BAFI-818630 format. One line per field, with one value per residue (C-alpha): residue in one letter; x, y, z. Coordinates in pm, whole numbers, plus 50000, padded with zeros to 5 digits. Layout:
N
type <- c(a ...)
c1 <- c(X ...)
c2 <- c(Y ...)
c3 <- c(Z ...)
// end
This chain:
262
type <- c(m t p d l s i i i p a f n e s a r l p t t l r a a h d f v r e r a n v v e m i v v d d g s t d d t s r a a e q a c p a t q s t g t g g a p d s a f a l r v i r h d r n r g k g a a v r t g l e s a h g e l a l v c d a d g a a p f g e f g r l r d a i a a g a d i a i g s r d a p g a q l a p a q p l a r r w a a l a f r a i r r q i l l p g i r d t q c g f k l f r i a p i r a i l p h a r c d g w l g d v e l l a l a e r f g l r i d e v g i t w s h q p q s h v r p l l d a p r v l l d l l r i r r r v r a i r p g t s v r g e p p t)
c1 <- c(77576 77921 78157 78494 78637 78558 78678 78714 78746 78803 78677 78683 78533 78572 78241 78422 78657 78476 78213 78481 78661 78339 78250 78599 78548 78215 78374 78654 78406 78198 78506 78597 78247 78308 78092 78232 78112 78211 78238 78276 78361 78260 78488 78273 78276 78132 78046 77818 78057 77794 77534 77791 77875 77511 77431 77736 77603 77233 77131 77392 77334 77305 76965 77095 77346 77533 77437 77643 77565 77315 77435 77762 77841 77682 77764 77751 77817 77923 77929 78139 77957 78279 78613 78830 79108 79208 79334 78998 78813 79027 78964 78590 78599 78805 78583 78274 78404 78251 78500 78785 79009 78984 79133 79181 79226 79216 78921 79137 79193 79570 79620 79403 79201 79382 79678 79474 79608 79963 79852 79632 79928 80131 79850 79824 80198 80155 80142 79890 79915 80020 80093 80114 80436 80560 80919 80941 81080 80827 80659 80562 80469 80289 80266 80518 80478 80584 80944 80862 80616 80861 81128 80881 80795 81162 81229 80936 81048 81403 81278 81014 81258 81484 81191 80962 80945 81297 81235 80937 80993 80644 80394 80165 80055 79677 79640 79667 79520 79456 79354 79069 79107 79457 79412 79098 79301 79531 79275 79192 79551 79532 79495 79618 79327 79526 79717 79990 79735 79892 80227 80070 79872 80179 80393 80133 80116 80492 80482 80223 80420 80219 80388 80390 80485 80558 80457 80549 80239 80138 80042 79957 79989 79661 79648 79446 79605 79493 79841 80120 80416 80670 80440 80332 80687 80718 80383 80465 80791 80618 80341 80592 80770 80440 80344 80679 80643 80292 80382 80694 80492 80279 80403 80210 80275 80206 80154 79808 79942 79998 80377 80615 80671 81021)
c2 <- c(21776 21721 22010 21963 22253 22440 22800 22911 23276 23359 23713 23957 24303 24267 24415 24664 24426 24093 24161 24233 23910 23708 23848 23760 23407 23381 23487 23236 22952 23049 23023 22679 22527 22318 22268 22491 22583 22912 22920 23254 23215 23537 23537 23740 24057 24376 24518 24384 24118 23842 24061 24190 23831 23734 24044 23999 23666 23660 23418 23158 23099 22741 22655 22461 22515 22189 22024 22007 22274 22200 22444 22526 22797 22794 23040 22945 23191 23041 23276 23258 23414 23589 23678 23369 23436 23341 22996 22906 23043 22839 22521 22587 22622 22307 22105 22223 22178 21920 21944 21705 22013 22326 22662 22890 23253 23592 23827 24107 23939 23991 23677 23658 23341 23287 23165 22860 22668 22678 22527 22269 22156 22098 21888 21692 21624 21463 21738 21717 22091 22357 22694 23017 23200 23556 23436 23118 23120 23263 23492 23840 24121 24415 24638 24515 24545 24873 24857 24852 24567 24375 24407 24283 23985 23901 23924 23694 23446 23437 23371 23121 22918 22877 22726 22559 22469 22574 22452 22681 23043 23189 23034 23338 23401 23371 23140 22767 22456 22142 21788 21755 21388 21409 21757 21646 21376 21632 21903 21748 21822 22194 22436 22777 23015 23322 23413 23160 22890 22868 22778 22521 22354 22325 22199 21933 21838 21795 21592 21356 21302 21514 21660 22041 22223 22596 22771 23123 23328 23676 23882 24246 24424 24521 24771 24735 24415 24293 24153 24347 24106 24346 24494 24141 23998 23865 23685 23555 23405 23236 23104 22960 22780 22646 22520 22346 22179 22054 21926 21748 21578 21401 21050 20925 20560 20618 20926 21006 20885 20539 20571 20590 20956 21091)
c3 <- c(79454 79608 79531 79368 79566 79886 79906 80268 80366 80734 80792 81082 81023 80646 80528 80302 80121 80129 79858 79597 79685 79669 79328 79206 79341 79162 78831 78888 78943 78640 78418 78558 78523 78835 79143 79416 79763 79923 80302 80477 80845 81019 81322 81560 81351 81500 81158 80882 80750 80739 80572 80323 80227 80183 79978 79755 79624 79715 79443 79533 79902 80022 80162 80462 80739 80698 80371 80056 79796 79522 79255 79077 79332 79677 79954 80320 80603 80936 81234 81548 81842 81945 81791 81833 81584 81233 81329 81480 81176 80937 81139 81137 80760 80705 80938 80748 80394 80159 79872 79805 79799 80011 79916 80217 80118 80286 80254 80113 79778 79789 79580 79267 79219 78891 79099 79201 78903 79038 79368 79196 78984 79301 79447 79122 79146 79487 79748 80031 80095 79843 79999 79808 79881 79843 79872 79665 79310 79066 79318 79199 79439 79283 79470 79724 80099 80261 80377 80750 80707 80490 80759 81019 80798 80746 81120 81194 80931 81069 81423 81315 81104 81407 81596 81340 80971 80865 80511 80447 80352 80386 80626 80647 80289 80287 79987 80064 79902 80109 80033 80279 80379 80532 80679 80862 81035 81199 81285 81626 81732 81643 81933 81814 81755 81647 81333 81414 81339 80992 81147 81377 81099 80876 81165 81241 80875 80867 81189 81042 80725 80484 80180 80173 79851 79853 79531 79425 79339 79233 79536 79602 79935 80098 80386 80707 80833 81175 81250 81423 81434 81587 81851 81943 81928 82287 82265 81916 82041 82334 82109 81862 82144 82277 81931 81892 82232 82155 81809 81931 82205 81943 81867 81566 81489 81122 80915 80785 80450 80603 80614 80911 81002 80961)
// end
């Protein structure tokens, strides 16, 4: 049975938080009565992330490694043999998805699945990608980020907007909905394996003429982030410049929507 939606969760050492998020996803699917596949991409974890995922939903696991799910909610765990980074994990999930739409969300559950409707409405209105945002109108943060982390996020956003995607406020919120067909067309151009993979994917989408809508969502700060934007600032700056150079070097004759790119 072909799923209506694929939910993709990239996970690295998330054995503690992932089961709660998976149970919330299962409840969300049960309320919708749609066919949904859940894909957990274990990005070379050194803890029991894969086992935690399988034990959280033992009765819903897909029977195959590559086939479409055959129940209303099927769980598939894909393992990287080493830690490659969030960008690589997201690409693996998108390449493996069977749904017409794919929701990529973080393992920490910072954005409740109830916010899916806002992103779906944006897709229904014509967007190819709907990204949850902590800074767009309508966003609610409860609890908010600690002040130091908020400053770091604002500094990153200011630098990033000078280099890439000036029209997007929040590229890093881990709650994004994609139409699979057009996003698959640009995945071969993606190279960034780390947490800036979000920026690269959106920059490629913009380059290929896809419509990106930013949607304010409810979001709650979760501790234990793997990202340190200020400590990694020199590398982040270099990576942003590399992404811009690669994206600008692409000369698509037509967008993946069949229109001349702008």
